[in-house]
C-alpha positions in Angstrom: 22.4 0.7 73.3 21.2 4.1 74.3 23.3 6.1 71.8 20.2 7.5 70.0 18.4 8.4 73.2 21.2 10.6 74.5 21.9 12.4 71.2 19.6 14.8 69.3 18.1 13.2 66.2 18.1 14.4 62.6 15.5 13.2 60.1 17.0 11.7 57.0 15.2 10.8 53.9 16.1 7.5 52.5 14.5 6.0 49.4 13.8 2.3 49.5 11.8 0.1 47.2 8.6 -1.4 48.3 9.9 -4.9 48.8 12.7 -3.8 50.9 10.4 -1.8 53.1 8.1 -4.6 53.5 10.9 -6.9 54.7 12.3 -4.4 57.1 8.6 -3.9 58.5 8.3 -7.6 58.9 11.7 -7.8 60.7 11.0 -4.9 62.9 7.6 -6.2 63.9 9.3 -9.6 64.8 11.9 -7.8 66.9 9.2 -5.5 68.4 10.9 -2.3 67.4 9.9 0.6 65.0 11.2 0.6 61.5 13.3 3.8 62.5 14.9 1.9 65.5 15.7 -1.0 63.1 17.4 1.3 60.6 19.2 3.1 63.4 20.6 -0.3 64.6 21.6 -1.2 61.0 23.3 2.1 60.5 25.3 1.5 63.8 26.1 -2.1 62.7 27.5 -0.8 59.4 29.6 1.8 61.1 31.0 -0.9 63.6 31.7 -3.1 60.8 33.6 -0.4 59.0 35.5 0.4 62.2 36.6 -3.2 62.6 37.5 -3.7 59.0 39.7 -0.5 59.3 41.4 -1.7 62.4 42.1 -5.2 60.8 43.6 -3.4 57.7 45.9 -1.4 60.0 46.9 -4.6 61.9 47.6 -6.3 58.6 49.7 -3.3 57.4 51.7 -3.3 60.6 52.7 -7.0 60.2 53.5 -6.3 56.6 55.9 -3.5 57.7 57.4 -5.6 60.5 56.6 -9.4 60.2 56.6 -11.6 63.2 59.9 -13.0 64.4 59.6 -16.9 63.4 61.5 -17.7 66.6 58.9 -15.8 68.7 56.1 -17.6 66.9 57.6 -20.9 67.5 58.1 -20.2 71.1 54.6 -19.1 71.6 53.3 -22.2 69.9 55.4 -24.4 72.2 54.4 -22.7 75.2 50.7 -22.7 74.3 51.0 -26.5 73.6 52.6 -27.1 77.0 50.1 -24.9 79.0 46.8 -25.9 77.4 44.7 -27.6 80.0 43.6 -31.3 79.5 39.8 -31.2 78.5 
């Protein structure tokens, strides 16, 4: 993940309580990264989670607008059952 290395950085002031800073520092030390790197990764994880949530909501909305055809679902289940390899 080299996103932050290729883009110019902007310093942002974030207020955190002492306990949270201590916990972040412990985690950063265990991962052998700086606190800033840990927070960058956390911010990227939050953004990715939001993107995935938005995509999932869009998928659900699409199926609500046009539900799956029960015949196609039954056919897909039957085909999957017939083609699953024996483990």
